[in-house]
C-alpha positions in Angstrom: 27.1 32.8 32.2 23.7 33.0 33.8 21.3 33.4 30.9 18.4 33.8 33.4 20.0 36.6 35.5 18.1 39.9 35.9 20.9 41.7 33.9 20.7 39.4 30.9 16.9 39.4 31.0 16.9 43.2 30.9 19.4 43.4 28.1 20.1 40.1 26.4 21.5 41.5 23.1 25.2 41.6 24.0 25.0 38.0 25.2 23.1 37.0 22.0 25.8 38.7 19.9 28.5 36.8 21.8 26.7 33.5 21.4 26.0 34.1 17.7 29.7 34.8 17.1 30.9 31.8 19.2 28.4 29.3 17.8 25.0 29.7 16.0 23.8 26.7 18.1 24.5 26.7 21.9 23.8 23.9 24.4 22.9 24.8 28.0 23.6 21.5 29.9 21.7 22.2 33.2 18.4 22.3 31.3 19.5 20.2 28.3 18.5 23.3 26.4 19.6 24.1 22.8 19.6 27.7 21.7 19.7 28.6 18.0 21.0 32.0 16.9 21.3 32.0 13.1 18.3 33.1 10.9 17.8 29.8 8.9 18.1 27.7 12.1 15.6 29.8 14.0 13.2 29.8 11.0 13.3 26.0 10.8 12.9 25.6 14.6 9.9 28.0 14.6 8.1 26.1 11.8 8.9 22.5 12.6 7.0 21.9 15.9 7.5 18.1 15.6 11.2 18.4 15.8 11.7 21.4 18.1 10.2 22.4 21.4 10.5 25.4 23.7 8.9 23.5 26.6 11.4 23.0 29.5 8.9 21.5 31.9 10.1 18.0 31.2 13.8 18.9 31.3 15.9 16.6 33.3 18.1 19.5 34.4 18.4 21.5 37.6 15.0 23.2 37.5 13.3 25.4 35.1 13.1 29.2 34.7 9.4 29.3 35.3 6.3 30.2 33.4 7.9 32.4 30.8 6.1 33.0 27.5 9.2 32.1 25.5 9.1 28.5 26.9 5.6 27.8 25.7 4.9 25.7 22.6 1.8 25.9 20.3 -1.1 25.9 20.8 -0.5 27.6 24.2 2.0 30.1 22.8 -0.2 30.8 19.8 -3.3 31.5 21.9 -1.4 34.1 24.0 0.0 35.9 21.0 -3.4 36.4 19.3 
């Protein structure tokens, strides 16, 4: 499954539903990326910046999806949202 494909980027919701049903926490090994799909887990990840990060720039994996807003951490993310 290519989570960064154009089709998934255009309509990610069927993939999100599948992943939420399969496991509320999903590991994507090429990026050493963990994705959280349950409400309480997402809430904790969004509020605990010391334990969780969206920044993939230091990932040891096979590259990085680029400068996507979703992969920015505060304060950079916060500045762009205001």
